[in-house]
C-alpha positions in Angstrom: -0.1 0.0 0.1 2.2 2.7 -1.2 0.2 4.9 -3.6 -3.0 6.3 -2.5 -4.8 7.8 -5.5 -7.7 10.4 -5.3 -10.1 10.5 -8.0 -12.9 13.4 -8.1 -16.1 11.8 -9.2 -18.9 14.2 -9.0 -20.5 17.7 -7.3 -23.5 18.0 -5.8 -25.0 21.1 -3.9 -26.2 19.9 -0.2 -28.1 22.0 2.5 -26.8 25.6 3.2 -25.5 26.1 -0.2 -22.0 24.3 0.6 -20.5 22.4 -2.5 -19.9 18.8 -1.6 -17.4 16.2 -3.7 -17.8 12.8 -3.8 -14.4 11.4 -4.1 -13.2 7.9 -4.7 -9.8 6.6 -2.8 -7.7 4.1 -4.5 -4.7 2.4 -3.1 -2.5 -0.6 -3.8 -2.0 -3.4 -1.6 0.6 -5.8 -3.0 1.2 -8.2 -0.2 -2.2 -9.8 0.4 -1.9 -11.5 3.9 -5.0 -13.6 5.0 -4.4 -12.2 8.8 -5.4 -8.4 7.5 -8.8 -7.3 9.4 -9.4 -4.2 7.6 -8.1 -0.9 6.1 -8.4 2.4 7.8 -9.0 5.7 6.0 -7.8 8.7 8.2 -8.8 12.4 7.4 -8.0 16.1 8.2 -8.0 19.5 6.9 -4.9 20.2 8.3 -2.1 18.3 6.7 0.5 19.6 9.3 -1.7 17.8 12.2 0.2 15.4 14.3 -0.8 11.7 13.3 -2.9 9.6 13.8 -5.5 11.8 12.5 -9.2 11.5 13.3 -10.4 8.1 12.0 -12.7 8.1 9.0 -13.8 4.7 8.3 -12.9 1.0 8.0 -12.8 -0.6 5.0 -13.0 -4.5 4.7 -9.8 -6.3 3.4 -10.1 -7.4 -0.3 -11.7 -4.0 -1.1 -9.2 -1.3 -2.2 -11.1 1.8 -2.4 -13.4 3.9 -0.4 -16.1 6.4 -1.7 -16.1 9.4 0.5 -18.4 12.5 0.5 -16.3 15.9 1.3 -17.0 19.9 1.5 -14.8 21.5 -1.4 -11.8 22.7 0.4 -8.5 21.3 1.1 -8.7 17.7 2.9 -6.2 15.3 3.4 -6.4 11.7 3.5 -4.3 8.4 4.2 -4.8 4.6 4.6 -3.3 2.3 6.9 -3.6 -1.8 7.2 -4.5 -3.6 10.1 -4.4 -7.2 11.6 -4.0 -8.8 14.9 -0.9 -7.7 15.6 -1.4 -3.8 15.0 -1.4 -1.3 12.3 0.9 -0.5 9.3 2.5 2.9 8.7 0.4 5.4 7.0 0.3 5.6 3.1 1.0 8.6 1.5 -1.1 11.9 1.7 -3.8 12.3 -0.8 -5.0 15.8 -1.1 -8.9 16.9 -2.0 -9.1 18.9 -4.4 -6.2 17.5 -6.3 -3.5 20.0 -7.2 -3.9 21.3 -10.8 -2.1 19.7 -13.4 0.8 21.4 -15.4 1.5 18.9 -18.3 0.4 21.1 -20.9 2.8 22.8 -23.1 3.3 27.0 -23.1 4.1 28.7 -26.3 4.2 32.1 -27.7 3.3 32.5 -31.3 
């Protein structure tokens, strides 16, 4: 579980006129282990907060994605794997909304 990928999927307008985004978090887990009990998703709006961040939700082993609804502001997520012996180190941090991409070519004519 080295990469955590954040995909924005859809915008909706909830009560009070605030914009919510549904996002799907995806991660790789390359060492399947029958002793694992779950993955844990953690969430914060302040990336400099000390870990562990507030627990967001548990995901059953075998599932490597989680749909979450978040307010549109900078929010951060990471995932851990757990088993009877403890909890793994955190994955990399995913940022929502994702930073803008700069893969276009700028030219002057």
